[in-house]
ZAVEXKE-205188 format. One record per residue: chain; x, y, z of N, C-alpha, C in turn. Coordinates in steps of 0.001 Angstrom, whole numbers, plus 524288, in hexadecimal, padded with zeros to 5 digits. Layout:
BEGIN
 marro  n_px  n_py  n_pz ca_px ca_py ca_pz  c_px  c_py  c_pz
     A     X     Y     Z     X     Y     Z     X     Y     Z
...
END
This chain:
BEGIN
 marro  n_px  n_py  n_pz ca_px ca_py ca_pz  c_px  c_py  c_pz
     A 2B369 D6AEE 3688C 2B910 D6BB9 3682B 2BBE0 D6764 36B1C
     A 2BFE8 D6518 368C8 2C298 D60BC 36B5F 2C4ED D6263 3708E
     A 2C4C6 D5EFD 3743E 2C700 D600B 37960 2CC5A D5D8E 379B6
     A 2D040 D609D 37B44 2D595 D5E86 37B98 2D5F2 D5AB1 38010
     A 2D92E D56B6 37F81 2D9D5 D5304 383CB 2DC44 D55AE 38872
     A 2DB45 D53B5 38D20 2DD84 D562D 391C0 2E364 D55CD 391AC
     A 2E5F5 D59AA 393F5 2EB9C D5997 39438 2ED37 D5587 3982B
     A 2EFD6 D5185 39659 2F156 D4D3F 399D9 2F668 D4E99 39C97
     A 2F6DE D4CC7 3A159 2FBB2 D4D70 3A440 2FFE2 D4A14 3A1BE
     A 304EA D4B63 3A274 30919 D483B 3A020 3089C D428D 3A1B8
     A 309A5 D3F2C 39E0A 30950 D3996 39F27 30D9D D3816 3A2ED
     A 30C40 D351D 3A6E0 3101E D333D 3AA9C 31141 D2D8D 3A963
     A 315DF D2C6C 3A735 31713 D2707 3A5B7 316BB D2357 3AA59
     A 313E9 D1F0F 3A989 31381 D1B02 3AD82 31376 D15CD 3AAC1
     A 31423 D11B5 3ADC6 31393 D0C92 3AB74 30DDA D0B77 3AAA1
     A 30CAB D0821 3A6E5 3073B D0701 3A5B6 3049B D047C 3AA5A
     A 2FFB3 D0621 3AB7B 2FCF9 D03C4 3AFDB 2FBCA CFE1C 3AED6
     A 2FB61 CFB0D 3B2F8 2FA3C CF589 3B254 2F487 CF4A5 3B133
     A 2F322 CEFCC 3B09A 2EDCF CEE71 3AF31 2EA9D CED21 3B408
     A 2EBF3 CEF99 3B876 2E944 CEE66 3BD50 2E3C0 CF084 3BD63
     A 2E0EE CEF6F 3C1A5 2DB97 CF13C 3C20E 2D7D8 CECF3 3C09A
     A 2D36B CECC5 3C35A 2CFB0 CE8B0 3C231 2CBE8 CEA60 3BDF8
     A 2C867 CE6C1 3BC8B 2C4C9 CE7C5 3B83D 2C11B CEC41 3B981
     A 2BF73 CECAB 3BE6F 2BBE3 CF0DC 3BFED 2BE7B CF62B 3BF3A
     A 2C370 CF680 3C0BA 2C648 CFB66 3C023 2C6DF CFCCF 3BA67
     A 2C81F CF8F0 3B727 2C8BA CF9E6 3B190 2C39B CFBBF 3AF31
     A 2BF51 CF94B 3B0CC 2BA34 CFAD8 3AEC6 2B8DB D0063 3B065
     A 2BA2A D01B8 3B539 2B91C D0700 3B722 2BC57 D0AFE 3B424
     A 2C146 D09B5 3B322 2C4A7 D0D3A 3B027 2C282 D0E11 3AAAF
     A 2C0A4 D09CF 3A849 2BE96 D0A49 3A301 2B9AC D0DA8 3A2F3
     A 2B643 D0CEB 3A6CF 2B18C D1017 3A726 2B2ED D15D4 3A7DA
     A 2B6BF D16DB 3AB39 2B879 D1C36 3AC1C 2BAB5 D1E8E 3A723
     A 2BDDF D1B7D 3A451 2C01A D1D4D 39F66 2BBD5 D1EAE 39B7D
     A 2B7EE D1B50 39B03 2B3C5 D1C3D 39736 2B0DA D214C 3986F
     A 2AFF5 D2242 39D6F 2AD54 D2716 39EFA 2B0AB D2BD2 39D95
     A 2B5BF D2B78 39EA6 2B93D D2FD4 39D7B 2B9E5 D3099 39796
     A 2B9EF D2C57 3949F 2BA57 D2CD4 38EEF 2B59F D2FD0 38CD6
     A 2B0FD D2E7E 38EC0 2AC42 D312A 38CF3 2AC82 D36F8 38E3C
     A 2AE42 D3835 392FA 2AEB5 D3DAE 39484 2B2E0 D4083 3914D
     A 2B759 D3DF0 3909D 2BB9F D405F 38DB3 2BA25 D4143 38801
     A 2B751 D3D8A 385BF 2B5A1 D3E1B 38051 2B207 D42C7 37FA5
     A 2AF6A D4450 383E3 2ABFA D48DF 383C4 2AEF5 D4DE4 38518
     A 2B412 D4D71 385E7 2B74C D520B 386DB 2B8F6 D52EA 38C76
     A 2B813 D4F15 38FDD 2B97E D4FA7 3955E 2BF52 D4E9E 39612
     A 2C24F D52C1 396F5 2C7F9 D5243 3976C 2C99F D4F68 39C5A
     A 2C6B4 D5018 3A09C 2C80F D4D6E 3A57A 2C76B D4785 3A4E9
     A 2C364 D45E2 3A214 2C29B D4044 3A12E 2C724 D3E0A 39E12
     A 2C8F1 D40FC 39A2D 2CD58 D3F11 39714 2D24E D3EED 39A51
     A 2D2ED D42A7 39DD7 2D784 D4299 3A142 2D780 D3DC8 3A4C5
     A 2D2E0 D3C2D 3A68E 2D293 D3764 3A9B5 2D439 D32AC 3A681
     A 2D291 D327A 3A199 2D42E D2E2F 39E2E 2DA15 D2E3A 39D68
     A 2DC25 D32DF 39CB2 2E1D0 D336F 39C04 2E4BD D3142 3A0B9
     A 2E320 D32E2 3A559 2E5DD D313A 3AA10 2E553 D2B5B 3AB02
     A 2E101 D292A 3A955 2E021 D238D 3AA21 2E385 D2033 3A688
     A 2E4C8 D2233 3A1EC 2E740 D1EE1 39DF5 2ECA9 D20AF 39C33
     A 2EE71 D253C 39DF8 2F350 D2758 39BE3 2F801 D23D6 39D00
     A 2F83D D216E 3A193 2FCD8 D1E47 3A2D7 2FD5D D1999 39F38
     A 2F8FD D16FF 39E20 2F93B D1264 39ABA 2FA90 D13FA 39520
     A 2F867 D185A 39357 2F99A D1A26 38E0D 2FF5C D1BA2 38DA3
     A 3015D D1E44 391A2 306EA D1FA3 3918C 30A54 D1AC3 3917F
     A 308ED D16E3 394B1 30C08 D1218 394E7 30C32 D0F7A 38F8E
     A 307C5 D0F68 38CDD 3079D D0D38 38796 30B50 D102C 383F9
     A 30AD9 D155D 383DE 30E10 D1886 3805A 313D6 D17F3 3819C
     A 3151B D17D5 386A4 31A99 D1767 38837 31CE2 D122B 38695
     A 319E5 D0DFA 38745 31BF0 D08D6 385D4 31C70 D0843 37FEC
     A 318C1 D0A66 37D05 318E1 D09B0 37759 31D05 D0D09 374B5
     A 31E6C D117B 37713 3223D D14F6 374A8 32799 D14BD 37728
     A 327ED D12F6 37C0C 32CDE D12F5 37EFF 32F1B D1873 37F6B
     A 32BAA D1C4D 37F94 32D58 D21C3 37FEE 32962 D2492 38366
     A 32AD5 D25CD 38836 32719 D27E8 38BF6 3253A D2D5F 38A80
     A 328A3 D3089 38831 32700 D35CB 38697 32305 D356D 3822D
     A 32434 D323C 37E51 3208A D316D 37A05 31B78 D2F11 37C15
     A 31BDC D2B87 37FD6 31734 D290F 3820B 313A4 D2D13 3849F
     A 315E6 D30F4 3873A 312B1 D350C 3899A 30FC1 D381C 38567
     A 31275 D395C 3811C 30FF1 D3C42 37CDD 30B8B D390C 37A65
     A 30C99 D3418 37985 308A3 D30BB 37722 30402 D2FDE 37ABD
     A 30502 D2F94 37FD5 300C4 D2EF8 38392 2FD06 D3397 3834A
     A 2FF35 D384C 3830B 2FBD7 D3CE7 38287 2F8D9 D3CC0 37D60
     A 2FB6E D3AF7 3793E 2F8E4 D3A90 37426 2F453 D36BD 37458
     A 2F50D D326F 37721 2F0DB D2E8A 377A2 2EC03 D3106 37A15
     A 2ECC5 D3419 37E2B 2E83C D365C 380D5 2E5C6 D3AD3 37DB9
     A 2E8EE D3DAD 37ACE 2E6A9 D41A5 37752 2E336 D3F05 37341
     A 2E51F D3ACB 37107 2E208 D3803 36D12 2DD44 D3565 36F7D
     A 2DDE3 D337F 37441 2D966 D3129 376E7 2D51D D3539 3779D
     A 2D691 D39EF 3793F 2D2C8 D3E2D 379DE 2CFF4 D3F37 374C4
     A 2D2F5 D3F5F 3708A 2D0B0 D4089 36B72 2CD10 D3C3A 36986
     A 2CE01 D3763 36B42 2CB1E D32EB 3692A 2C753 D3077 36D0B
     A 2C63C D3321 37146 2C2B6 D30E5 3752C 2BD6B D2F75 372CE
     A 2BBC4 D3268 36EEE 2B6C0 D314E 36C7F 2B690 D2C1C 369B5
     A 2BB2C D29F9 36874 2BB52 D24F4 365AA 2BB6E D2053 36967
     A 2BBE5 D2163 36E80 2BBF8 D1D1F 37253 2B664 D1B34 37331
     A 2B56E D1634 37228 2B023 D1409 3726A 2AF24 D10C7 3774B
     A 2B314 D1010 37A7F 2B252 D0D0B 37F39 2B228 D072F 37E60
     A 2B3D1 D0563 379BB 2B3CA CFFC4 378AF 2B82A CFD03 37B9D
     A 2BC23 CFFEE 37D28 2C061 CFDE5 38069 2C145 D01E1 384BE
     A 2C48A D007F 38883 2C5CA D0432 38CA5 2C88C D08EF 38A4A
     A 2C7C4 D0D7A 38CAA 2CA53 D122D 38ABE 2D03B D1180 38AC3
     A 2D250 D0EF4 38ED5 2D7F0 D0E12 38F1A 2D9F9 D0AEB 38A89
     A 2D6E7 D0710 388C1 2D871 D03E4 3843E 2D87C D073A 37F4F
     A 2D472 D0A51 37EA5 2D414 D0DD4 37A1A 2D89F D11AF 37A1F
     A 2D9C0 D13E6 37EAA 2DDF9 D17B6 37F23 2E33E D152D 37E0F
     A 2E3ED D1064 37FF0 2E8E0 D0DAB 37F27 2E9DA D0CA5 37965
     A 2E5CF D0AF3 37699 2E667 D0A09 370F5 2E7AD D0F25 36E27
     A 2E547 D135B 36FE4 2E687 D1872 36DA8 2EC41 D19BA 36EA3
     A 2EE23 D186E 37358 2F399 D195F 3749F 2F750 D1651 37124
     A 2F60A D116B 3702C 2F94C D0E42 36CA7 2F994 D10D1 3674A
     A 2F527 D129F 36555 2F504 D151B 3602E 2F839 D1A1D 36018
     A 2F7E7 D1D2C 36447 2FAEC D2205 3648A 300C1 D20DC 3645B
     A 30277 D1CF7 36759 30805 D1B93 36766 309CF D19B5 361FA
     A 306C1 D1657 35F93 30843 D1444 35A79 30835 D187F 3564D
     A 30460 D1C05 35685 3042C D2042 352B6 308C0 D23FF 35366
     A 30A4E D24E5 35848 30ED4 D283D 35942 313C3 D25C0 3570B
     A 31422 D20A5 35781 3189F D1DDA 3555E 318CE D1E44 34F73
     A 31434 D1DD4 34CFE 31402 D1E5B 34741 3158F D23DB 345A1
     A 313CB D27CC 3488D 31532 D2D2D 3474D 31B0D D2E0A 347CF
     A 31D61 D2BAC 34BDB 3230C D2C1E 34C8B 325D9 D29A5 347EF
     A 323BC D2549 34606 32616 D22B8 3417E 325CA D261B 33CA2
     A 32152 D28C7 33BE2 320D0 D2C35 3375B 32498 D30C6 337BE
     A 32553 D32D5 33C6D 328FE D372A 33D25 32E8C D3579 33BE2
     A 33001 D30C0 33D88 33548 D2EDA 33C57 335F9 D2E36 3367C
     A 331E6 D2C51 333E3 3323F D2B94 32E3C 332D0 D30DA 32B7D
     A 32FF0 D34D7 32D5D 3300C D39FC 32AF4 33578 D3C62 32B47
     A 3382A D3B6C 32F96 33D55 D3DBB 3304A 341C2 D39E5 32F2F
     A 34058 D3567 32CF4 34446 D31A3 32B57 346F4 D2EDA 32FC5
     A 34446 D2E78 33435 346BC D2BFC 338CC 344E8 D266B 3395A
     A 3468A D2315 335EA 3453D D1D8E 3366D 34097 D1BFB 33334
     A 33F58 D16FD 33377 33B17 D14BD 33076 33629 D14A3 333C2
     A 33293 D1861 332B7 32DD8 D18C2 335E0 329DD D14B4 33474
     A 32AB2 D11E4 33046 326C8 D0E2D 32E93 3271A D08F1 33141
     A 32AEA D0835 334A2 32B7A D0322 33721 3294F D033F 33C98
     A 32810 CFEA3 33E9B 32610 CFE22 343ED 3297A CFA4E 346DC
     A 32E9D CFB3A 3468B 3322D CF77D 348E3 334E7 CF9D4 34D99
     A 338B1 CF6FE 34F92 33B38 CF88B 35466 33F8B CFC8E 353A8
     A 34029 CFEA8 34EDD 343E6 D02D2 34E04 34175 D0829 34EBC
     A 33C9B D0852 3506D 339DD D0D3A 3514C 33BBC D0F85 35675
     A 34063 D11D0 35670 342F6 D1335 35B56 34050 D17A7 35E35
     A 33D69 D1B0F 35B8A 33AEA D1F4B 35E58 336AE D1D38 361F7
     A 33517 D1842 3611F 33132 D15E9 3648B 333BB D11C6 36805
     A 338D9 D11F3 36880 33B8F D0E3A 36BDA 33FA5 D1127 36F12
     A 33DED D1583 37174 34180 D18BE 37466 34310 D1618 3797F
     A 34792 D176B 37B87 34935 D150D 38077 3455F D1649 384CA
     A 344DB D12AF 38867 34167 D139B 38CDC 343D7 D17BA 39065
     A 34073 D1A8D 39331 34255 D1E5C 396F8 34515 D1B84 39B76
     A 348C3 D1E19 39E0A 34B6B D1B94 3A273 34778 D19A1 3A673
     A 34874 D150F 3A88A 344C9 D12BF 3AC41 347A0 D1150 3B13E
     A 344A4 D109C 3B561 346D1 D0EEB 3BA5C 345F3 D091B 3BAEF
     A 348D6 D0687 3BE56 34847 D00E4 3BEDB 342C5 CFF55 3C062
     A 34141 CFAA2 3BEC7 33C12 CF89D 3C016 33A2B CF529 3BBB4
     A 33792 CF0FB 3BD11 335E1 CED47 3B915 33224 CEFC9 3B53A
     A 32E2C CF2A3 3B744 32A4C CF4F9 3B3CA 32CD9 CF8E8 3B01F
     A 33065 CFC13 3B23C 332F1 D0000 3AEFF 33699 CFD68 3AB1D
     A 33934 CF93A 3ACB5 33C8B CF65F 3A914 33956 CF44D 3A47D
     A 334A8 CF267 3A595 33151 CF06C 3A16E 32FBB CF4D2 39DC8
     A 32E52 CF957 39FF1 32CDC CFDC2 39CAB 33169 CFF57 39927
     A 33617 CFF70 39B58 33AAB D00E0 39846 33BAF CFCD6 39406
     A 33AED CF7DB 39550 33BBD CF3B5 39171 337BE CF418 38D0E
     A 332E0 CF547 38E67 32EDB CF5F8 38A5E 33042 CFA8B 386DD
     A 33208 CFED8 38936 33377 D0372 38629 337F0 D024A 38269
     A 33B50 CFE8E 383D4 33FC4 CFD47 3808A 33EA4 CF96B 37C31
     A 339E0 CF762 37BFD 33885 CF3B5 377D0 33854 CF66E 37289
     A 3395B CF38F 36E47 3388D CF5C6 36910 332D9 CF777 36878
     A 331BB CFB79 36560 32C79 CFDB5 3651F 3281B CF9C8 36423
     A 328BF CF661 36040 32495 CF2B0 35F00 32374 CEF00 36379
     A 3278D CECEA 365CB 326EB CE954 36A2E 32496 CEC20 36EDF
     A 32635 CF0F8 36FB5 32435 CF3EF 3742F 31E5A CF4F8 373AD
     A 31CA3 CF673 36F09 31714 CF794 36E52 313C8 CF2B4 36F27
     A 31575 CEE52 36CE5 31276 CE980 36D71 31268 CE7B1 3731E
     A 316E2 CE7E8 375BB 3171C CE652 37B3B 3137A CE9AE 37E8B
     A 3138D CEEC8 37DAB 31031 CF250 380A8 30A74 CF106 37FDD
     A 308EA CF03B 37AFE 30366 CEF41 379DC 301A1 CE9DB 37BB4
     A 3050C CE5EF 37B34 3037A CE09B 37C8D 30436 CDF6C 3825C
     A 308F2 CDFE4 38442 30A1A CDE2A 38999 30899 CE22B 38DC0
     A 308A1 CE729 38C64 3074C CEB27 39036 3017F CEC7C 39006
     A 2FF6F CED27 38B49 2FA0B CEF01 38ACE 2F61B CEAB9 3897E
     A 2F7F3 CE613 38821 2F469 CE1A4 38789 2F1B1 CE10D 3824F
     A 2F39D CE399 37E37 2F140 CE2F1 37916 2F2C8 CDDB7 376B5
     A 2EF64 CDB99 37368 2F07D CD6C0 370A2 2F3C5 CD7F4 36BCA
     A 2F665 CD3E3 369D7 2F9D0 CD4B7 36553 2F6C4 CD6AC 3609C
     A 2F203 CD4CF 35FEA 2EEE0 CD691 35B7D 2EDB2 CDC69 35BEC
     A 2EC90 CDE3A 360AA 2EB7A CE3C9 3617C 2F062 CE70E 3609D
     A 2F4CA CE510 36283 2F9B8 CE7DD 361D8 2FB24 CE832 35C11
     A 2FA59 CE3F0 3594B 2FB84 CE3E1 353B4 2F85A CE80A 350E2
     A 2F369 CE88B 35263 2F001 CEC6A 34FE0 2F1CC CF1F2 35127
     A 2F351 CF2DF 3560C 2F4FD CF81A 357AA 2FA26 CF9B0 3552D
     A 2FDC4 CF5FB 354CF 30309 CF741 352F6 303D5 CF64A 34D25
     A 2FFFC CF3F3 34A93 30089 CF2E7 34502 30462 CEE93 343CB
     A 30478 CEA8E 34730 307DD CE615 34656 3048A CE129 34688
     A 306EE CDCA2 345D6 3040C CD7BC 3463B 3040F CD5E6 34BEC
     A 30061 CD271 34D40 30061 CD050 3528B 30548 CCD1C 3537E
     A 3073C CCA87 34F63 30C26 CC7A9 34FE4 310B1 CCB4C 35104
     A 310A3 CCFCC 34E7D 314B8 CD3A4 34F7F 31472 CD5B0 3550D
     A 30FA4 CD659 356F7 30EF0 CD813 35C5E 31126 CD40A 36026
     A 3100C CCF15 35F2C 31209 CCAEC 36297 317FC CCAC1 36273
     A 31A37 CCB7D 35DD7 31FE5 CCB5F 35D5E 32265 CCFEB 36055
     A 31FFD CD483 35FE8 3221B CD909 362B1 32197 CD85E 36897
     A 31D53 CD601 36A4D 31CA3 CD514 36FE5 320BD CD140 371E3
     A 321B0 CCD16 36EF1 325AE CC949 3707F 32B00 CCBF7 370D9
     A 32C26 CCF2F 36D0C 33121 CD1F8 36D14 33184 CD58F 371D5
     A 32D3D CD865 372F2 32D3D CDBF8 37769 32E38 CD910 37C81
     A 32B92 CD4A9 37D2D 32C2B CD1AD 38208 331B9 CCF9E 382A3
     A 3340A CCDCB 37E63 33960 CCBDA 37EA1 33D31 CD02F 37FFC
     A 33C74 CD4CA 37D8D 33FEC CD92A 37E9B 33F4F CDB11 3843A
     A 33A7E CDB39 38613 33992 CDCD8 38B7C 33C07 CD919 38F5A
     A 33B70 CD409 38E34 33DB3 CD015 391A9 343A1 CD0CE 391F5
     A 34608 CD1B3 38D73 34BA7 CD277 38D6B 34D48 CD770 39048
     A 34A37 CDBA2 38F81 34B8D CE0A6 39210 34AFE CE04C 397FC
     A 346EF CDD9C 399D0 345FA CDD53 39F6E 3497F CD965 3A22F
     A 34BD5 CD5D8 39F3A 34F42 CD1EB 3A191 354FC CD3A4 3A19E
     A 355FD CD831 39F62 35B6B CDA08 39F45 35D2E CDBC4 3A494
END
């Protein structure tokens, strides 16, 4: 009988963690993750909870940046971990668990966006077949922020048009190559480069105001 995923505590929005830590620490984390994945795949809920706690902040940061909607990001973050639980058997260890989970998160966000587009089309609320910057349900205003350079940057990212925001998040924040981004988003690598250039220009203008 399938085992339900553990009930996760509410996501606490935070800024994405940096890339600190040495190689030994990263290797140890990966080894720990692999052990917990094996246990969780066998139905160990505590092992899955450890994986959740280790990766929830980064997954939330991804969802929040790609959607510019913190409430929606919390819902999508939970969805990512539910799907991860369901698909643990497909994880082969060819990459770090965090990398596998992150790609799953990107897919969850993009699929949610497509579903929102279908819903708008069903109720006649705009053209769901386009992937342009008029997709306003995915370009909601940023939540009120307090002064600070890091927070100003987060607010500026949230204010980017959807296409530019997704490419900027994947390339400049998460380190994906344009070819990988093109494959994930269903665009050309040239289109990815153009959106990144646009994002950087808009950010520069927003932060210099």
